[in-house]
C-alpha positions in Angstrom: 137.0 78.7 80.1 134.4 76.8 78.2 130.8 78.1 78.0 129.5 74.8 79.5 131.7 75.3 82.5 130.4 78.8 83.1 126.8 77.7 82.8 127.4 74.9 85.3 129.1 77.3 87.8 126.2 79.7 87.5 123.7 77.0 88.1 125.5 75.8 91.2 126.0 79.3 92.6 123.8 79.8 95.7 123.3 83.5 94.7 121.8 82.3 91.4 119.4 80.0 93.2 118.3 82.8 95.5 118.0 85.2 92.6 115.8 82.8 90.6 113.6 82.2 93.7 113.3 86.0 94.4 112.5 86.9 90.8 110.0 84.1 90.4 108.2 85.0 93.7 108.1 88.7 92.6 106.6 87.7 89.2 104.1 85.5 90.8 102.9 88.2 93.3 102.5 90.7 90.5 100.7 88.2 88.3 98.3 87.3 91.1 97.6 91.0 91.7 96.9 91.5 88.0 94.6 88.5 87.9 92.6 89.7 91.0 92.1 93.1 89.4 91.3 91.8 85.9 89.0 88.9 87.0 87.4 91.1 89.7 86.4 93.5 86.9 85.1 90.7 84.7 83.2 89.2 87.6 81.6 92.6 88.2 80.6 92.7 84.6 79.1 89.2 84.8 77.4 89.5 88.2 76.8 93.1 89.1 75.9 95.0 85.9 73.6 97.3 87.9 76.6 98.6 90.0 78.7 99.2 86.8 75.7 100.9 85.1 75.3 103.4 88.0 75.9 106.9 86.8 78.9 108.8 88.4 76.7 111.7 89.4 73.2 113.0 88.7 73.0 114.1 85.1 76.3 112.4 84.2 76.6 110.3 81.1 79.4 108.2 82.3 78.8 105.2 84.5 81.1 103.7 87.2 82.1 100.9 84.8 84.1 103.2 82.5 86.5 104.6 85.1 86.9 101.1 86.6 87.8 99.7 83.2 90.3 102.5 82.7 91.6 101.8 86.2 92.3 98.2 85.1 94.3 99.4 82.2 96.2 101.9 84.2 96.9 99.3 86.9 98.3 97.0 84.2 100.6 99.7 82.9 101.8 100.6 86.4 102.7 97.1 87.6 104.4 96.5 84.2 106.5 99.6 84.8 107.3 98.5 88.3 108.5 95.1 87.1 110.5 96.6 84.2 112.1 99.1 86.5 113.1 96.5 89.1 114.3 94.1 86.3 116.4 96.8 84.6 118.0 97.9 87.9 118.1 95.1 90.5 117.7 92.0 88.5 120.1 92.9 85.7 122.8 94.0 88.3 122.4 90.7 90.2 122.6 88.7 87.0 125.7 90.5 85.9 127.4 89.9 89.2 126.6 86.2 89.1 127.9 85.9 85.6 131.1 87.8 86.5 131.7 85.5 89.5 131.2 82.4 87.4 133.6 83.7 84.7 136.5 84.1 87.1 
């Protein structure tokens, strides 16, 4: 079977269309979440410096801004790990199944 035939069969497969839609929606949701967290932090820096400069406790050197900034980084790592895990398990398995069906 020619490669062009396989590609055409994959593109016409309803499972493929559903897979692409599901993967894109998942990526968009995670991207929006990341943008809200990141731009939320940037907006705090721009418009509420007093809040970020508030000390964590009396006598503390660290302000609230530092743990929030670290939280943004940790959030980024966590949602990246969530996406990679789902991509490696569910997305790859679905892709392999679609390719297997098209190659028959």
